[in-house]
N, C-alpha and C positions, 0 to 999 in steps of 0.2 A: 131157654132154661126149663128144667123140669118143674112139674107142679109141686106145690108144697104139701100135698096130701099123701106123703110117703109114710108108710106105717113104721112103727117101732121095729117090727120084725124085719122090714126091708133094710133099715139102717143097720141093725145087728148083723144081717146076712152080709152086707157089703163089708163091714168091719171084720167079720169072721173069714170071708173068702179072700179078701185082698190084703188084710193086715194081720191075719192069723190071731185075731182077738177072740178068746173064748167068750168073754163078756166085756161089755163096755164099762169103763171106769166112771165113777161118780162125776156128773157134770158134763160128760161128753155128749150124750144124746140130747140133752136140753140145748146145748149150744149149737149143735148141728141142726136141730129142728128150728131154732130161731133164725138161722141163716136161710134155711129152705123156705121159711115163711116170709122172707124178704127183709128181715131186720138187720141193721148194722149191729154188730155184737162185740162186746168187750168182755174178755175172760181174764180173771185174775186168779191164778191157781199156783200152788207151790211147784217148783221144779220137780220133774219126775212124775207129775200127775197125768201126763198124756195130752198136753195142750196141742202139740203138733198133729195128733191124730184127728183133731176137730176139722182142720182144713183139708187133711188128706181124705177123710170120709166125705165131707161136704163137696169137695172138688169132684169126686166121682159121681155125685148125685146131681150136679149142676151141669148144664151144657155150656161149655166155654172154658177158656184158660183160667187157671188159678195162678195169680201173681203173688209171690211171697217176698217181701222186703225183709232182709236179714242183715244185721250190721257187720258181721265178720265172715270172712271167707271160710274159716274153719267151721263155723256154724252152717253155712251154705252146703259145704261138702258133706257134713253129717246128715243134713236133711235130704240131700240128693241120694246119698247112700241108702237111707231108710226107704226111699221111694223106688229102689231098683229091683224090687221083687218082680218075677216074671208076670204076675197077675196084674201089675199096676201099669198105667200108661207112662210114657216117657217123661222124664224130668231133666231140666238143664239149669246150670248155674252160670250166670254171666257176670264176670268180674274182671278187675284190672290186671290179673296175672296172666290172662290169656293173650296170645298174639292177636294183633288187629284183624288179620285175615280170618282166624278161627272165630273171633267174636262177631265179625260181619256175617259169616256164614250162619252162625246161630241166630242172629237177628232176622235173617231172611227166613230161616226155618220156623221161627216163632210166628212170623206173619202168615206163613202158610198153614199154621195150625198143627205142626208136627208134635209139639210138646203140650202135655196137659198141665204141667207145673213148670213155672219159670221163677227161679230164685235169683235175686240180685241185691246188691247193696244200694242204699239210697243215693250214693254218689253217681251210680250209673244212670239214675233217672234225671240227671242234669242234661243228658244228651237228647236233643230233639228226635234223632232217628230212632232211638229206643222207645220213646213215648209214642211215636207214630206207628212203629211196629206193633207195640202192645195194643194200641187202639184198634188197628186193623184185625188183630187176632180176636177181638170181641171178648175181653175178659169178663168172666162171670163172678169172680171172687178176688178181692184184693186183700192181702193179709199183711199186717204190720206186726212182725215178731219183735220181741223186746221193746214193746210199745212205750215203756217208761222213758226210753231215750228221747221222746219228744217233749218231755216235761222238765222245765227248769225248777219245778218244786220238788222233784224226786231225786234221782241219782243217775249217773251215766248219761247226762244230757249231751246230745249230739246235734249241732246246728243243722246238719244235712237232713235230719228228720223233719225240720220245720216246713219244708216245701211239700211234704207228702199230701197235705190237704188239697193243694192246687193240682197235684198229679192225679188224685182221685177224681176231681172234677173234670180234668182234661180227658180222662178215660170214661166220661159219662157216668160216673159214680156207680161202679159195680157194687155188689154187696161187700160190705167192709167188715173185716174181722181183726181186732186188735188183741194181742196176747202179751201177757207179762206175768212174772212170778210175784211182783211186789208193786202195790200201788195203794196209797191211802186215798180217802175219798177226794181230797183236793187234787191229787195227781190224776185220778180217774176222770174228774171233771175237765182237767186241762187236756188230757188225751182226746176225749170226745169233742171238745171245742176246737182244738187245733186240726183234727182230722175232718171236722164237719160231719160227724156221724149223725145219721137220721134214723128215726123210728128205733131208737136205741134200746137194746136189752143188755143188761150187765149181770154177769155171773161171777160171784166172789166166793171162793171156798176157803176153809180154815187154813191159817198160816202156821199152826203149831207143829213144831218138829220135836216131839217129846224125847227123842233119843239124843238130842244135843244138850249137854250140860252147860249152863250159863254161869260165868264167873267173872268178877272184876277184882284185880289185885292193885293196891295203891302204893305209890312210891313217892319219895321226896326228891330224888335226883334222877337225871337221865342215865347216869352211870349205873345206878342201882337197877334201874329198869332194864337196861341192856343185859346186865349180868343175869338177871332173873329170867328174861326171855330165852337166853341161850341155855341156861340150865334146865329150864322147864322143857324146852324143845328136845334137849338131849335125852331126857328120861321119859318123855311121852311116847305112846304108841304112834307109829308113823304109817303112811306118809302124812305130811301136814303142810299148811301154808302159814307164813308170817307176813302180815301186811304192815307196811311202813308208809309214812307220808312222803319221804324224800328218797332219792336215789342213793345218796350218801349213806343214809341209815341202813338201807338194804345191803349195800356192799360191806359196811362195817359188821353187820350181824353175820353175814356169810363168812367173813374172815374169822370172826370169833368162834363160829360153829366149827370151822375147819380146825382151829386150835384144839377143839374138844373131840376131834375125830369124827365129826358128823358131816355126811355128804349133803351139801346144799348148793343151790344156784340162785342168783339174783335175776330179776326181770323188771325192766322199767321202760317207759315210753321213749327214752333217749336212745335205745338200742335200734339197730337196723331190723327191718321186718323179718329178714331171713334168719337173723340171729335169735330173735324172739320166738319164731316158729320152731327152730331147732331145740331151744331150751324147753319150750312147752311140750314138745314131743318126748323129750327125755323124761320129763316129770310124768307124763301120761303112761310111759312104758316102764315106770318104776326103776329108772336108771339113776335117779337121785331121790333122796328121802324127803327133802324139804325144799319148798320154793319160798324164797323171800322176795317180796314184790311190792310195788306200788299198786294203786287200784287200776292200773292199766292191765293187770292180769286178772282173769277170772271169767269174763263173759264167754260163754260157749265151752267152758271147761266142765265136762260131765264125767268126772272121775269118781266112781261110787264109793271108793274105800278110803277117802280122806278122813283121818282120825282126829285132826284138830285144825282149827283156824284161830290163830293168835293175832291180835291187833297191838302192835307196838305203839301206835299213835291213835288218837281219837279220830274216828271217821267224822265226816262233815254232817251226818244226819243218821237217825235211826233207820231210815230207809236204806241207806248205803250199808249200814251195819248188818241189818237183817239179810240183805242180798248176799253179802260176803260170807257171813257165817253159814248161810244156807248151802254153801259148797261142801260142807262137812257132812259125813254120815248119810249119804244118799242111798247106801245099801241097807239102811235101817239099823245098823249096829251102833253101839255107843260111840259118841264123839264129843269133843269139848270145844267150846267157844270161850276164849279168855281175852279180856281187855286189860292191858297193862296201862295203868292210869296215873297221871299226875294232874292235879287241879290246874297247874300252870298251862297244860296243853290246851285247855279251852281258850285261854287268852290268846295263844298263838294262832289257833284256828279262827278265832273271832277277827283277828287282824286281817286274815286272808279274805274274809267275806267282803271287805272294802276294796279289794283289788279289782281292777277292771272297770272302775268307775269312769264314765265319760262326762266331762264338764258340759253344762248347758250351752255354752258358746260353741263348743265343737259339735254338739248335736244340731244346733241351729245352722251351722255352716254345712253340715252334711245334708240336712233337709233342704237347704237352699240350693245346693249344687244338684241334687236329684231333681228338684222342681224346675230348675233352669234347663234341663235337657229336653230336647224336642222328640226324643225317643227313649225307650228303656235304657238305663245306664248300667255300665259294668261297675259293680260296687268296689271291686279290688282297685280299679284305676282311681276312683274317687278317694278311696281310703289312703292310697299312696300319696295323692296330691295334698291331702290335709294332714298326713303324718300319723295315721292310725294304725296300730298293730292289727294283725288279723283277728286276734281275740277281742280287742276293743271295738273293731269294726263290726264283728258279728253281734256283739252286745248292743251297740248303738242302733244298728239296723233293726234288730228285734224289738227294741223299745219303741222306735218310730212306727214299726208295723203294729205293735200292740195297741197304740193309741190311734190307729187308723190313718196315719199320715203317709205311709208308703205301703207298697205291696211287692212281694217277690214273685217273679214269674217262674214257671217250671224250669227254664234254662238258667236260672240264677240271677238274671238281670232284675233290676229294681226300677220302680217308677213311682212318681208322686200321685196320690189320690186326689189332691186338691182339697182335701177335707179341712185343712187348717193352714194358715200361713206359717212359714218356717219358725218364727219366734214362738208362736203359740204351741206348735208341734213339739219344739224343743222343751218348753216348760212342762208339758204333759208327760213327755218321755222321761225327763229327769225325775218327776214325781213317781212314775212307774218304776224306774230303776231303784229309787230309794225304798219303795214298798217291798221290792223283791230282796233288797239287801237286808231289810228288817226281818223278812221272813226267813232268810238264811240264818240270821243270828238266833231267831226263835228256835229253829231246828237244832242248832248247836246247843242251845240251852236245854232242850229236851234230851240231847245226848248226855249233857252233864247230869241231869236229873236221874237218868238211867244209871250212870256210873256211880252216883252217890246215894241212891236209894237204899234203904235198909229193909224194904219189903220185897215181895216175890218179883224177881226180875222177869220171869216169863209173863206174868200178869201185866207188868208195866209195858213190855215190848208189844205183846199181842193187843192190848187195849189201844195202844198208839196206832196200830195197823188196822184197827176196826173190829177185832174179834172180842166178843164178850166173854173173855176168859177170867176165871176167878181162882186165885191161888189159895193155899200154897201148892207149888208144883212138885216139891220134893226133889227137884233136880236142878237147883241153882244154889250158889254159895249161901245166899241169905236164908233160904228155906232150910238148908242143911244145918246152918248155924243155930237157927231157932229150934231145930229138932235135936241138937246136941251131937250131930255127926262130926267126928274128928276132921280137922282141916289139914291140908297139905300145904306147907309153907313154900311158895315158889322160890324164894331166895335160897332155900336149902340145897336145891339142885339134886335131890335124891327122892326116892319113893317112900321114905320113912314118914310115918304119920306123927304130927305134932298137934298139941292142943292150942 
C-alpha cells in the first residue's frame, strides 16, 4: 500500500485526471485521507454528494484490489459504468445473472489481479471460492455501500449484510469504508459494531434538502385517502412515486389513476425479477409518469427529475421516510414530499412490529440443536426440522448471535460458541428480541409525532437525524400555515387555491 503522506494536491490531481473532477466536493478529501492514513471510515452523506468517488479515488492511491459490496445488480452496473473511463483501471461486477462459466473466469481473473475494482452482492460472499479468490488478490480496501442495510435499527435491513464483519476478518481486515445516505447515531454505532470497524473515523454531512417541500394531509377513511392521492397525483408535476404498504393498494391506485387518464405502473416484491427490472427501466426512461410501489422499489434509483414522492401509508420509521422522500428533486429543482395520514394507520403498523416473534422454547430448541452438532450446522436444515419460516429463522439466529450464543461463518453455516447453555441463551435472546420490538414501536411513535406536529416539519425531521436545524423553514405546510400562505386542499383534485 502507498504511504499516507499523500498531499492534497496529489488527491486533487487523481480526481481531476481520472474522474474529471474540477474540484473535490465537501467531505471527499477528508474521507480519502482518513483511509490513506489507515482508518476504517464511515461516511454519511446525502445521495448525490459523491460518496462513490471516495472509494474510486482511494482505490487508485492504494496498492491492491478495491472490493465493493453493493446490494443490487442495477447499482453494481451503474458503478461499473462509472469506472469505465479509459483513464481508470478495470472494474468487474460478479453477480447471479452471469453464466457459471463467465463467473468462474472472472473469479480467476480477480485472483490474478486483473481488476482494480470488484463489485459484488453480499450473497456472492457466501461462496468459499470467491472469498479465497479475493484473499489471494490482496484487497487494500473493502467498501460496504448502502451500509444502513446492516442495521436492524434503521431501514432496508438485509440479513446477508450481517456476515460482512466475518468476511472482512477472513480477508485480513483491509481498510474498511462504509457508505450510506441515512444513519442516525444509533444506526452508525450498529454499522461500526457489526462490521468490526477499527480506528474509526466518522464523517456526517448535512441532511437538509431545502428544495423538497414537506407536507402531511390528514384523513378519516381509507377511501378518502385514496381519492385524494389519485387527484393529487393527477394534478402534480411529474414524474413521481407513490409508496404504499401493500401490493393490493399499489394495484388499486394504479387502476384508479388509469380511470383518470394517468399513466402509472405498480411495482412490488411479489413480481418476477425480470418484470421488476422492465418496469423500473420504463420509469427511468420516462415511458410512464408515475410509479406506485411498495418499499421494494427505490434503492439504486437515481432519477434526478422526480417531482414528488407521496406516501399513501405511514412508513415504519423516520429513517425510511427520509430515505424515500430523498429520491425526489435530486436535480435541485422544487419537489414535494406528501404523507397521506390517518391516525389509525399507526395502530396497524404497530401490530406489524410484533410479527416475526420467536417463542423462547423455539429459541431454546434452535440453540440446543446447533450446540449438539459436532461441526458447523446448516441453519436452513435445522429451521425446517423445527418448523421455522425463513424470516423467523433469520430473526432467531440473529438474536442468538447478538447474545453471543452462536456465530455465523462466512459460508453461512452456524455453530455454538458454548458461552451459555441453550436455556440461558434462549432467555437472553428473547429479552433482546423484546428490546428491539420496543425500539421499532418507538420509531413508529416518532413517525406519528412527525405526522401530527404543528411545528416546523423540517426541523423535526432533521433533528431526529442529528442535524442542529432550527425552523421555521418556510417550505413545509406548518410553516406556510403560520405565515398565512394559502393552502391547496388535496381532496379538491385541482390546482385552485383554497383557504
